[in-house]
PyMOL Python script that loads the backbone (N, CA, C, O; Angstrom):
from pymol import cmd

cmd.read_pdbstr("""\
ATOM      1  N   MET A   1     167.989 179.121  99.576  1.00  0.00           N
ATOM      2  CA  MET A   1     168.183 178.187  98.495  1.00  0.00           C
ATOM      3  C   MET A   1     169.073 177.030  98.930  1.00  0.00           C
ATOM      4  O   MET A   1     168.808 175.881  98.578  1.00  0.00           O
ATOM      5  N   ALA A   2     170.108 177.316  99.679  1.00  0.00           N
ATOM      6  CA  ALA A   2     171.031 176.252 100.081  1.00  0.00           C
ATOM      7  C   ALA A   2     170.317 175.175 100.882  1.00  0.00           C
ATOM      8  O   ALA A   2     170.624 173.989 100.755  1.00  0.00           O
ATOM      9  N   LEU A   3     169.371 175.588 101.701  1.00  0.00           N
ATOM     10  CA  LEU A   3     168.632 174.610 102.503  1.00  0.00           C
ATOM     11  C   LEU A   3     167.820 173.676 101.608  1.00  0.00           C
ATOM     12  O   LEU A   3     167.795 172.465 101.830  1.00  0.00           O
ATOM     13  N   GLU A   4     167.160 174.235 100.601  1.00  0.00           N
ATOM     14  CA  GLU A   4     166.361 173.412  99.697  1.00  0.00           C
ATOM     15  C   GLU A   4     167.235 172.426  98.925  1.00  0.00           C
ATOM     16  O   GLU A   4     166.863 171.268  98.736  1.00  0.00           O
ATOM     17  N   VAL A   5     168.394 172.898  98.484  1.00  0.00           N
ATOM     18  CA  VAL A   5     169.327 172.024  97.748  1.00  0.00           C
ATOM     19  C   VAL A   5     169.813 170.904  98.657  1.00  0.00           C
ATOM     20  O   VAL A   5     169.863 169.744  98.250  1.00  0.00           O
ATOM     21  N   THR A   6     170.170 171.255  99.886  1.00  0.00           N
ATOM     22  CA  THR A   6     170.664 170.258 100.838  1.00  0.00           C
ATOM     23  C   THR A   6     169.604 169.214 101.146  1.00  0.00           C
ATOM     24  O   THR A   6     169.892 168.017 101.175  1.00  0.00           O
ATOM     25  N   LEU A   7     168.383 169.666 101.375  1.00  0.00           N
ATOM     26  CA  LEU A   7     167.304 168.722 101.679  1.00  0.00           C
ATOM     27  C   LEU A   7     167.026 167.791 100.497  1.00  0.00           C
ATOM     28  O   LEU A   7     166.804 166.594 100.677  1.00  0.00           O
ATOM     29  N   THR A   8     167.041 168.346  99.307  1.00  0.00           N
ATOM     30  CA  THR A   8     166.820 167.533  98.109  1.00  0.00           C
ATOM     31  C   THR A   8     167.939 166.501  97.951  1.00  0.00           C
ATOM     32  O   THR A   8     167.678 165.331  97.670  1.00  0.00           O
ATOM     33  N   LEU A   9     169.166 166.937  98.130  1.00  0.00           N
ATOM     34  CA  LEU A   9     170.311 166.027  98.009  1.00  0.00           C
ATOM     35  C   LEU A   9     170.232 164.908  99.041  1.00  0.00           C
ATOM     36  O   LEU A   9     170.438 163.742  98.702  1.00  0.00           O
ATOM     37  N   LYS A  10     169.940 165.243 100.288  1.00  0.00           N
ATOM     38  CA  LYS A  10     169.853 164.224 101.337  1.00  0.00           C
ATOM     39  C   LYS A  10     168.728 163.237 101.052  1.00  0.00           C
ATOM     40  O   LYS A  10     168.863 162.039 101.300  1.00  0.00           O
ATOM     41  N   SER A  11     167.621 163.748 100.531  1.00  0.00           N
ATOM     42  CA  SER A  11     166.500 162.872 100.203  1.00  0.00           C
ATOM     43  C   SER A  11     166.888 161.881  99.114  1.00  0.00           C
ATOM     44  O   SER A  11     166.583 160.692  99.206  1.00  0.00           O
ATOM     45  N   ARG A  12     167.561 162.379  98.086  1.00  0.00           N
ATOM     46  CA  ARG A  12     167.978 161.503  96.980  1.00  0.00           C
ATOM     47  C   ARG A  12     169.034 160.502  97.422  1.00  0.00           C
ATOM     48  O   ARG A  12     169.000 159.343  97.007  1.00  0.00           O
ATOM     49  N   LEU A  13     169.973 160.933  98.261  1.00  0.00           N
ATOM     50  CA  LEU A  13     171.015 160.016  98.722  1.00  0.00           C
ATOM     51  C   LEU A  13     170.439 158.923  99.609  1.00  0.00           C
ATOM     52  O   LEU A  13     170.954 157.805  99.643  1.00  0.00           O
ATOM     53  N   GLY A  14     169.374 159.246 100.324  1.00  0.00           N
ATOM     54  CA  GLY A  14     168.730 158.257 101.185  1.00  0.00           C
ATOM     55  C   GLY A  14     168.099 157.115 100.415  1.00  0.00           C
ATOM     56  O   GLY A  14     167.852 156.047 100.974  1.00  0.00           O
ATOM     57  N   GLN A  15     167.837 157.334  99.135  1.00  0.00           N
ATOM     58  CA  GLN A  15     167.230 156.292  98.305  1.00  0.00           C
ATOM     59  C   GLN A  15     168.264 155.375  97.663  1.00  0.00           C
ATOM     60  O   GLN A  15     167.916 154.353  97.072  1.00  0.00           O
ATOM     61  N   LEU A  16     169.539 155.747  97.783  1.00  0.00           N
ATOM     62  CA  LEU A  16     170.613 154.944  97.192  1.00  0.00           C
ATOM     63  C   LEU A  16     171.184 153.977  98.221  1.00  0.00           C
ATOM     64  O   LEU A  16     170.999 154.170  99.422  1.00  0.00           O
ATOM     65  N   PRO A  17     171.870 152.948  97.765  1.00  0.00           N
ATOM     66  CA  PRO A  17     172.555 152.069  98.717  1.00  0.00           C
ATOM     67  C   PRO A  17     173.616 152.865  99.489  1.00  0.00           C
ATOM     68  O   PRO A  17     174.202 153.804  98.950  1.00  0.00           O
ATOM     69  N   ALA A  18     173.855 152.496 100.725  1.00  0.00           N
ATOM     70  CA  ALA A  18     174.812 153.207 101.570  1.00  0.00           C
ATOM     71  C   ALA A  18     176.212 153.154 100.955  1.00  0.00           C
ATOM     72  O   ALA A  18     176.647 152.116 100.456  1.00  0.00           O
ATOM     73  N   ALA A  19     176.897 154.276 101.000  1.00  0.00           N
ATOM     74  CA  ALA A  19     178.267 154.332 100.491  1.00  0.00           C
ATOM     75  C   ALA A  19     179.186 153.579 101.457  1.00  0.00           C
ATOM     76  O   ALA A  19     179.026 153.655 102.675  1.00  0.00           O
ATOM     77  N   ARG A  20     180.132 152.864 100.898  1.00  0.00           N
ATOM     78  CA  ARG A  20     181.037 152.072 101.730  1.00  0.00           C
ATOM     79  C   ARG A  20     182.224 152.884 102.246  1.00  0.00           C
ATOM     80  O   ARG A  20     182.821 152.548 103.268  1.00  0.00           O
ATOM     81  N   ASN A  21     182.556 153.954 101.525  1.00  0.00           N
ATOM     82  CA  ASN A  21     183.678 154.781 101.962  1.00  0.00           C
ATOM     83  C   ASN A  21     183.452 156.222 101.476  1.00  0.00           C
ATOM     84  O   ASN A  21     182.464 156.514 100.802  1.00  0.00           O
ATOM     85  N   GLU A  22     184.375 157.100 101.827  1.00  0.00           N
ATOM     86  CA  GLU A  22     184.228 158.512 101.491  1.00  0.00           C
ATOM     87  C   GLU A  22     184.205 158.751  99.983  1.00  0.00           C
ATOM     88  O   GLU A  22     183.468 159.608  99.494  1.00  0.00           O
ATOM     89  N   ARG A  23     185.007 157.998  99.260  1.00  0.00           N
ATOM     90  CA  ARG A  23     185.066 158.168  97.805  1.00  0.00           C
ATOM     91  C   ARG A  23     183.734 157.805  97.151  1.00  0.00           C
ATOM     92  O   ARG A  23     183.269 158.507  96.254  1.00  0.00           O
ATOM     93  N   ASP A  24     183.120 156.709  97.599  1.00  0.00           N
ATOM     94  CA  ASP A  24     181.816 156.316  97.070  1.00  0.00           C
ATOM     95  C   ASP A  24     180.762 157.370  97.388  1.00  0.00           C
ATOM     96  O   ASP A  24     179.915 157.677  96.549  1.00  0.00           O
ATOM     97  N   LEU A  25     180.811 157.920  98.588  1.00  0.00           N
ATOM     98  CA  LEU A  25     179.870 158.964  98.974  1.00  0.00           C
ATOM     99  C   LEU A  25     180.043 160.195  98.089  1.00  0.00           C
ATOM    100  O   LEU A  25     179.066 160.802  97.649  1.00  0.00           O
ATOM    101  N   GLN A  26     181.280 160.547  97.841  1.00  0.00           N
ATOM    102  CA  GLN A  26     181.559 161.705  96.993  1.00  0.00           C
ATOM    103  C   GLN A  26     181.026 161.476  95.574  1.00  0.00           C
ATOM    104  O   GLN A  26     180.452 162.382  94.969  1.00  0.00           O
ATOM    105  N   LYS A  27     181.216 160.275  95.053  1.00  0.00           N
ATOM    106  CA  LYS A  27     180.697 159.953  93.719  1.00  0.00           C
ATOM    107  C   LYS A  27     179.177 160.046  93.684  1.00  0.00           C
ATOM    108  O   LYS A  27     178.601 160.554  92.722  1.00  0.00           O
ATOM    109  N   GLN A  28     178.531 159.554  94.735  1.00  0.00           N
ATOM    110  CA  GLN A  28     177.076 159.620  94.787  1.00  0.00           C
ATOM    111  C   GLN A  28     176.592 161.069  94.850  1.00  0.00           C
ATOM    112  O   GLN A  28     175.626 161.430  94.178  1.00  0.00           O
ATOM    113  N   ILE A  29     177.249 161.886  95.641  1.00  0.00           N
ATOM    114  CA  ILE A  29     176.863 163.290  95.770  1.00  0.00           C
ATOM    115  C   ILE A  29     177.021 164.007  94.432  1.00  0.00           C
ATOM    116  O   ILE A  29     176.113 164.712  93.990  1.00  0.00           O
ATOM    117  N   ILE A  30     178.154 163.831  93.800  1.00  0.00           N
ATOM    118  CA  ILE A  30     178.396 164.494  92.508  1.00  0.00           C
ATOM    119  C   ILE A  30     177.385 164.017  91.475  1.00  0.00           C
ATOM    120  O   ILE A  30     176.867 164.822  90.701  1.00  0.00           O
ATOM    121  N   GLY A  31     177.099 162.730  91.453  1.00  0.00           N
ATOM    122  CA  GLY A  31     176.132 162.192  90.508  1.00  0.00           C
ATOM    123  C   GLY A  31     174.744 162.778  90.717  1.00  0.00           C
ATOM    124  O   GLY A  31     174.060 163.115  89.751  1.00  0.00           O
ATOM    125  N   GLN A  32     174.328 162.902  91.962  1.00  0.00           N
ATOM    126  CA  GLN A  32     173.007 163.455  92.245  1.00  0.00           C
ATOM    127  C   GLN A  32     172.935 164.948  91.925  1.00  0.00           C
ATOM    128  O   GLN A  32     171.906 165.427  91.448  1.00  0.00           O
ATOM    129  N   MET A  33     174.003 165.679  92.180  1.00  0.00           N
ATOM    130  CA  MET A  33     174.023 167.107  91.851  1.00  0.00           C
ATOM    131  C   MET A  33     173.997 167.310  90.335  1.00  0.00           C
ATOM    132  O   MET A  33     173.335 168.225  89.845  1.00  0.00           O
ATOM    133  N   ARG A  34     174.702 166.473  89.602  1.00  0.00           N
ATOM    134  CA  ARG A  34     174.670 166.575  88.133  1.00  0.00           C
ATOM    135  C   ARG A  34     173.294 166.214  87.595  1.00  0.00           C
ATOM    136  O   ARG A  34     172.811 166.827  86.644  1.00  0.00           O
ATOM    137  N   SER A  35     172.675 165.230  88.201  1.00  0.00           N
ATOM    138  CA  SER A  35     171.317 164.858  87.801  1.00  0.00           C
ATOM    139  C   SER A  35     170.361 166.021  88.027  1.00  0.00           C
ATOM    140  O   SER A  35     169.489 166.286  87.200  1.00  0.00           O
ATOM    141  N   CYS A  36     170.527 166.697  89.124  1.00  0.00           N
ATOM    142  CA  CYS A  36     169.687 167.859  89.431  1.00  0.00           C
ATOM    143  C   CYS A  36     169.901 168.975  88.410  1.00  0.00           C
ATOM    144  O   CYS A  36     168.950 169.659  88.030  1.00  0.00           O
ATOM    145  N   GLN A  37     171.130 169.160  87.970  1.00  0.00           N
ATOM    146  CA  GLN A  37     171.434 170.191  86.976  1.00  0.00           C
ATOM    147  C   GLN A  37     170.689 169.952  85.672  1.00  0.00           C
ATOM    148  O   GLN A  37     170.377 170.900  84.951  1.00  0.00           O
ATOM    149  N   ARG A  38     170.406 168.713  85.368  1.00  0.00           N
ATOM    150  CA  ARG A  38     169.750 168.360  84.115  1.00  0.00           C
ATOM    151  C   ARG A  38     168.227 168.490  84.189  1.00  0.00           C
ATOM    152  O   ARG A  38     167.526 168.161  83.232  1.00  0.00           O
ATOM    153  N   GLN A  39     167.724 168.964  85.315  1.00  0.00           N
ATOM    154  CA  GLN A  39     166.285 169.112  85.504  1.00  0.00           C
ATOM    155  C   GLN A  39     165.968 170.597  85.732  1.00  0.00           C
ATOM    156  O   GLN A  39     165.951 171.064  86.871  1.00  0.00           O
ATOM    157  N   PRO A  40     165.719 171.329  84.645  1.00  0.00           N
ATOM    158  CA  PRO A  40     165.497 172.773  84.765  1.00  0.00           C
ATOM    159  C   PRO A  40     164.342 173.142  85.698  1.00  0.00           C
ATOM    160  O   PRO A  40     164.402 174.167  86.377  1.00  0.00           O
ATOM    161  N   GLU A  41     163.303 172.327  85.738  1.00  0.00           N
ATOM    162  CA  GLU A  41     162.171 172.628  86.616  1.00  0.00           C
ATOM    163  C   GLU A  41     162.604 172.615  88.074  1.00  0.00           C
ATOM    164  O   GLU A  41     162.170 173.449  88.869  1.00  0.00           O
ATOM    165  N   GLN A  42     163.459 171.664  88.417  1.00  0.00           N
ATOM    166  CA  GLN A  42     163.940 171.555  89.792  1.00  0.00           C
ATOM    167  C   GLN A  42     164.804 172.757  90.164  1.00  0.00           C
ATOM    168  O   GLN A  42     164.682 173.294  91.265  1.00  0.00           O
ATOM    169  N   VAL A  43     165.665 173.175  89.259  1.00  0.00           N
ATOM    170  CA  VAL A  43     166.527 174.326  89.518  1.00  0.00           C
ATOM    171  C   VAL A  43     165.672 175.580  89.692  1.00  0.00           C
ATOM    172  O   VAL A  43     165.920 176.374  90.600  1.00  0.00           O
ATOM    173  N   ARG A  44     164.673 175.766  88.836  1.00  0.00           N
ATOM    174  CA  ARG A  44     163.775 176.919  88.962  1.00  0.00           C
ATOM    175  C   ARG A  44     163.055 176.906  90.304  1.00  0.00           C
ATOM    176  O   ARG A  44     162.864 177.953  90.923  1.00  0.00           O
ATOM    177  N   ALA A  45     162.663 175.730  90.746  1.00  0.00           N
ATOM    178  CA  ALA A  45     161.945 175.617  92.017  1.00  0.00           C
ATOM    179  C   ALA A  45     162.808 176.105  93.181  1.00  0.00           C
ATOM    180  O   ALA A  45     162.283 176.682  94.134  1.00  0.00           O
ATOM    181  N   PHE A  46     164.102 175.885  93.121  1.00  0.00           N
ATOM    182  CA  PHE A  46     164.986 176.377  94.181  1.00  0.00           C
ATOM    183  C   PHE A  46     164.931 177.895  94.272  1.00  0.00           C
ATOM    184  O   PHE A  46     164.979 178.454  95.368  1.00  0.00           O
ATOM    185  N   PHE A  47     164.832 178.564  93.133  1.00  0.00           N
ATOM    186  CA  PHE A  47     164.843 180.021  93.108  1.00  0.00           C
ATOM    187  C   PHE A  47     163.464 180.626  93.333  1.00  0.00           C
ATOM    188  O   PHE A  47     163.351 181.835  93.532  1.00  0.00           O
ATOM    189  N   ASN A  48     162.427 179.820  93.307  1.00  0.00           N
ATOM    190  CA  ASN A  48     161.077 180.331  93.530  1.00  0.00           C
ATOM    191  C   ASN A  48     160.669 180.323  94.993  1.00  0.00           C
ATOM    192  O   ASN A  48     159.584 180.797  95.331  1.00  0.00           O
ATOM    193  N   SER A  49     161.506 179.800  95.857  1.00  0.00           N
ATOM    194  CA  SER A  49     161.153 179.791  97.270  1.00  0.00           C
ATOM    195  C   SER A  49     161.206 181.210  97.828  1.00  0.00           C
ATOM    196  O   SER A  49     161.894 182.072  97.280  1.00  0.00           O
ATOM    197  N   ASN A  50     160.489 181.446  98.903  1.00  0.00           N
ATOM    198  CA  ASN A  50     160.432 182.787  99.500  1.00  0.00           C
ATOM    199  C   ASN A  50     161.796 183.281  99.953  1.00  0.00           C
ATOM    200  O   ASN A  50     162.050 184.485  99.938  1.00  0.00           O
ATOM    201  N   SER A  51     162.662 182.388 100.347  1.00  0.00           N
ATOM    202  CA  SER A  51     163.972 182.809 100.864  1.00  0.00           C
ATOM    203  C   SER A  51     164.922 183.278  99.769  1.00  0.00           C
ATOM    204  O   SER A  51     165.935 183.910 100.068  1.00  0.00           O
ATOM    205  N   THR A  52     164.617 182.982  98.507  1.00  0.00           N
ATOM    206  CA  THR A  52     165.535 183.379  97.421  1.00  0.00           C
ATOM    207  C   THR A  52     164.889 184.239  96.356  1.00  0.00           C
ATOM    208  O   THR A  52     165.506 184.492  95.322  1.00  0.00           O
ATOM    209  N   ARG A  53     163.675 184.692  96.572  1.00  0.00           N
ATOM    210  CA  ARG A  53     163.035 185.571  95.587  1.00  0.00           C
ATOM    211  C   ARG A  53     163.745 186.901  95.552  1.00  0.00           C
ATOM    212  O   ARG A  53     164.115 187.455  96.587  1.00  0.00           O
ATOM    213  N   TYR A  54     163.928 187.401  94.359  1.00  0.00           N
ATOM    214  CA  TYR A  54     164.599 188.675  94.174  1.00  0.00           C
ATOM    215  C   TYR A  54     163.573 189.797  94.045  1.00  0.00           C
ATOM    216  O   TYR A  54     162.522 189.629  93.427  1.00  0.00           O
ATOM    217  N   ALA A  55     163.891 190.923  94.631  1.00  0.00           N
ATOM    218  CA  ALA A  55     162.983 192.082  94.523  1.00  0.00           C
ATOM    219  C   ALA A  55     163.050 192.628  93.106  1.00  0.00           C
ATOM    220  O   ALA A  55     164.130 192.748  92.527  1.00  0.00           O
ATOM    221  N   ALA A  56     161.911 192.952  92.562  1.00  0.00           N
ATOM    222  CA  ALA A  56     161.882 193.481  91.189  1.00  0.00           C
ATOM    223  C   ALA A  56     161.613 194.975  91.200  1.00  0.00           C
ATOM    224  O   ALA A  56     161.552 195.599  90.141  1.00  0.00           O
TER     225      ALA A  56
END
""", "prot")
cmd.dss("prot")
cmd.show_as("cartoon", "prot")
cmd.util.cbc("prot")
cmd.orient("prot")
């Protein structure tokens, strides 16, 4: 799951203007992670990957 989250975050950050300093980068990261939290389909998709499926 962590890999999928990281790849999604990097993809989204690549579409934004480059951060000028560490603080701007941190704001962009937090903003993108919060945006992801508001998308239930995206969160479910992270848990549906083969690497994070739970045995039933």
